[in-house]
C-alpha positions in Angstrom: 82.7 107.6 74.8 84.1 109.7 71.9 86.6 112.5 71.6 87.4 115.2 69.1 90.0 117.9 68.8 88.9 121.4 69.7 91.2 124.3 69.3 94.3 122.1 69.5 93.3 120.3 72.7 92.1 116.8 73.3 88.8 117.3 75.0 86.7 114.6 76.6 83.0 114.8 75.5 80.0 112.6 75.5 78.9 112.4 71.9 76.6 110.3 69.9 78.6 109.1 67.0 78.2 111.7 64.3 80.2 111.5 61.1 82.4 114.3 62.3 83.6 112.3 65.4 85.8 109.4 65.7 87.0 107.1 68.4 90.4 108.5 69.5 93.6 106.5 69.7 96.4 107.8 71.9 98.1 110.8 70.3 101.6 110.1 69.1 102.7 113.7 69.6 102.6 116.0 72.6 99.1 117.3 73.3 97.2 119.0 76.1 94.6 116.9 77.8 91.6 118.6 79.4 89.9 117.0 82.3 86.3 118.0 81.9 85.3 116.8 85.4 87.3 119.7 87.0 87.4 122.0 83.9 91.1 122.1 84.2 93.6 121.8 81.4 96.5 119.6 82.2 99.7 120.0 80.2 102.1 117.0 80.0 104.9 117.8 77.6 106.7 114.6 78.5 103.8 112.3 77.5 104.6 109.2 75.6 102.3 107.1 73.5 101.8 104.5 76.3 101.7 107.0 79.2 98.8 108.8 77.6 96.6 105.8 78.5 97.8 105.9 82.1 96.8 109.5 82.4 93.5 109.3 80.6 92.0 106.0 81.3 91.4 106.5 85.1 89.6 109.8 84.2 87.1 108.3 81.8 83.7 108.0 83.3 82.6 104.5 83.8 86.0 102.9 83.3 88.1 101.2 85.9 91.8 101.4 85.4 92.3 98.0 87.2 90.2 96.4 84.5 92.6 97.8 82.0 95.7 96.3 83.6 93.9 93.0 84.1 93.2 92.9 80.4 96.8 93.9 79.6 98.2 91.2 81.9 95.8 88.6 80.5 97.7 89.0 77.2 100.9 88.0 79.1 102.4 91.5 78.9 103.1 91.8 82.6 106.4 93.8 82.3 104.8 96.2 79.7 101.8 96.8 82.0 104.1 97.4 85.0 106.2 99.9 83.1 103.1 101.6 81.9 101.6 102.0 85.3 105.0 103.0 86.9 105.6 105.8 84.3 102.1 107.0 84.7 102.4 107.1 88.5 105.6 109.2 88.2 103.8 111.6 85.9 100.9 112.0 88.3 103.3 112.6 91.2 105.2 115.2 89.2 101.9 117.1 88.8 100.8 116.6 92.4 98.0 114.2 91.5 98.4 112.2 94.6 95.2 110.1 94.5 95.6 109.0 90.9 99.3 108.4 91.5 98.6 106.2 94.5 96.1 104.2 92.5 98.6 103.5 89.8 101.2 102.6 92.4 98.9 100.0 93.9 98.4 98.6 90.4 102.2 98.3 90.0 102.1 96.0 93.0 99.1 94.1 91.7 101.1 93.5 88.5 104.0 92.1 90.5 101.8 89.9 92.6 99.8 88.4 89.7 102.8 87.9 87.4 104.9 86.1 90.1 107.7 88.4 89.2 111.0 87.5 90.9 112.4 90.0 93.4 115.1 92.1 91.7 116.9 95.2 92.8 115.5 97.4 90.0 111.9 96.5 91.0 112.7 97.2 94.7 114.1 100.6 93.7 111.0 101.4 91.7 108.7 100.5 94.7 110.9 102.6 97.0 110.7 105.5 94.6 106.9 105.4 94.5 106.9 105.2 98.3 109.1 108.3 98.6 106.7 110.3 96.4 103.6 109.5 98.3 102.1 111.8 100.9 103.6 110.7 104.2 100.2 111.1 105.9 98.1 109.3 103.3 96.5 105.9 104.3 97.4 104.6 100.8 101.1 104.8 101.7 100.6 102.5 104.7 98.7 100.0 102.5 101.4 100.3 99.8 104.4 99.6 102.0 102.6 96.7 103.7 101.9 95.0 100.4 105.3 95.9 99.0 107.1 94.3 101.9 104.9 91.2 101.7 105.7 90.8 98.0 109.4 91.3 98.5 109.6 88.5 101.0 108.9 86.1 98.2 106.3 84.2 100.2 108.9 83.1 102.8 106.9 84.6 105.7 109.8 86.9 106.5 109.3 90.6 107.2 110.4 91.8 103.7 113.6 92.1 101.6 116.5 93.7 103.4 117.2 96.0 100.4 113.7 97.3 100.4 113.8 97.9 104.1 117.0 99.9 103.6 115.5 102.1 100.9 112.4 102.7 102.9 114.5 103.6 106.0 116.5 106.2 104.0 113.3 107.8 102.7 111.9 108.0 106.2 115.2 109.3 107.5 115.0 112.2 105.0 111.5 112.9 106.3 112.9 113.0 109.8 110.6 110.1 110.8 113.3 108.6 112.9 111.3 105.9 114.7 109.9 104.4 111.6 113.3 104.7 109.9 115.0 102.8 112.7 112.5 100.0 112.4 113.3 99.5 108.7 117.0 99.8 109.3 116.8 97.0 111.8 115.4 94.7 109.1 118.0 95.7 106.6 121.7 94.9 106.6 122.8 98.6 106.6 124.4 99.0 110.0 126.4 102.1 109.0 123.3 103.9 107.7 121.4 103.0 110.8 124.2 104.4 113.0 124.4 107.7 111.0 120.6 108.0 111.4 120.8 107.3 115.1 123.5 110.0 115.6 121.2 112.5 114.0 118.2 111.3 115.9 120.0 111.4 119.3 121.6 114.8 118.6 118.4 116.5 117.4 115.7 114.9 119.7 117.4 113.0 122.5 118.7 113.9 125.9 122.5 114.1 126.3 122.2 111.6 129.2 120.7 109.1 126.8 123.2 109.0 124.0 124.3 105.5 125.1 120.7 104.2 125.1 120.1 105.0 121.5 122.8 102.7 120.2 122.4 100.1 123.0 118.8 99.4 122.0 119.7 99.1 118.3 122.6 96.7 119.0 120.5 94.5 121.2 117.7 94.4 118.7 120.1 93.5 115.8 121.4 90.6 117.9 117.8 89.5 118.6 117.4 89.3 114.8 120.6 87.2 114.6 122.4 90.0 112.7 125.8 90.1 114.4 127.5 92.0 111.6 125.1 94.9 111.6 125.1 95.0 115.4 128.9 95.4 115.4 128.9 98.0 112.6 126.2 100.2 114.1 128.0 100.2 117.5 131.4 101.1 116.0 130.1 103.8 113.7 127.8 105.4 116.3 130.5 105.6 119.0 133.0 107.0 116.5 130.7 109.7 115.0 128.6 110.8 117.9 129.9 114.2 119.1 128.9 113.6 122.7 130.8 110.3 123.0 134.5 110.3 123.9 136.7 107.9 121.9 136.9 104.4 123.3 136.8 101.6 124.3 136.8 101.9 127.2 134.0 104.5 127.4 132.9 106.8 130.1 129.3 105.4 129.9 129.1 102.0 131.6 126.3 100.9 129.2 128.6 101.4 126.2 131.2 99.2 127.9 128.6 96.5 128.4 127.6 96.5 124.8 131.3 96.4 123.7 131.9 93.4 126.0 128.7 91.8 124.9 129.7 91.8 121.2 133.0 90.2 122.2 131.1 87.6 124.2 128.8 86.8 121.3 131.9 86.0 119.2 133.3 83.8 121.9 130.0 82.0 122.7 130.9 81.2 126.3 127.9 81.2 128.6 129.8 81.9 131.7 131.2 85.1 130.3 127.7 86.2 129.2 126.2 85.4 132.6 128.9 87.3 134.6 128.7 90.2 132.2 124.9 90.6 132.7 125.2 90.3 136.5 128.0 92.9 136.7 126.2 95.5 134.6 122.7 95.2 136.2 122.6 98.8 137.4 123.0 100.0 133.8 120.6 97.4 132.4 117.9 98.5 134.8 117.7 101.8 132.9 115.4 100.2 130.4 113.1 97.2 131.4 113.4 95.8 127.9 117.1 95.2 128.1 116.8 92.0 130.1 114.2 90.7 127.7 116.5 91.3 124.8 119.3 89.6 126.7 117.1 86.6 127.4 116.6 86.2 123.7 120.3 86.8 123.0 121.2 84.1 125.5 119.0 81.6 123.7 120.3 82.5 120.2 124.1 82.6 120.9 124.8 80.9 124.3 122.4 77.9 124.3 120.3 79.2 127.2 116.9 77.3 127.2 113.9 79.5 126.8 111.9 80.5 129.8 108.8 78.5 130.5 105.8 80.7 130.0 102.5 79.7 131.6 99.0 80.8 130.7 98.3 81.4 134.4 100.2 83.6 136.7 101.6 83.3 140.2 101.3 80.4 142.7 97.8 79.4 141.6 99.0 79.4 138.0 101.9 77.0 138.8 99.5 74.7 140.7 97.0 74.6 137.9 99.6 74.0 135.3 101.1 71.1 137.2 97.6 69.6 137.6 96.4 70.1 134.1 99.7 69.5 132.3 100.1 72.2 129.7 102.2 70.2 127.3 104.5 73.1 126.7 107.6 70.9 126.7 106.5 69.1 123.6 106.3 72.3 121.6 109.2 74.2 123.0 112.0 72.6 121.0 110.1 72.9 117.7 109.4 76.6 117.9 112.5 77.7 119.7 114.5 78.9 116.8 112.0 81.4 115.3 109.8 82.3 118.2 110.4 85.6 119.9 108.0 87.5 122.2 110.0 90.7 121.6 108.6 93.5 119.5 111.2 95.6 117.7 109.5 98.9 117.3 
């Protein structure tokens, strides 16, 4: 594959190697690059010497850009390769070249994975920036965020770095994708940001009669994740800023009073207080069948309540079969108690 300059443009051509042609090196000055596959001239006035390769290599017939980065990383230049692919992806995004930008974004992740790079705030911000520029409906975005969160967990098996979750949540909030934003806020430590998002979510898409349920679910889920601080912050901020909630405590809505008392009980750690509280507020807790499941988990985490014995068979027959066969659940319960949770936080 050879190139030559025609009328001031870098034009891709398939030439035999005549004397008048030469193998091109990246231009060190601003040039226009014509993509012959679509007969479209692309002008990139901000091109740098390195970024030129990012833009051109994926467009060369018969070349795979992933091979290029593998070669680059084989020389031990992981940071340089990552910077190259990141700047190239930003350029593609700026010119609405979504597919090529997504490919380079995935290569940025590949570079992080293969170099064993340590999780750092600047890297997380770069990943969040790439995520924010991707088409929200593209399948590449789903794959990208999944791999990014896995890398950010550092192999710990957790659900991703809290800072990355926060940045993703803010992006999704701006896109008004409230349900996905709430999920990522739950796995961050940004209780205030979560509360502000929930106020907007409730005000724009919720029923007035459910203003208390938006924050109740969030607080209970934060507690299920053993994040007392964020649970308290999201409750305080939400109740102070929501236009449909009168100042408290105490509150007009019984469910809000329950959450307020629950947070106090968690700090105290007394099982009797927790038990009486749950019994007294059963009418409010019945509004959502998930509340009692959350509270079962909270009882285990903060009040020493033993986990419920779950059987593989249901009803009277199940109990009889389990007693005859001996399920052996007691042996495994203590070992998996701390991290096991049947609750899905969606």
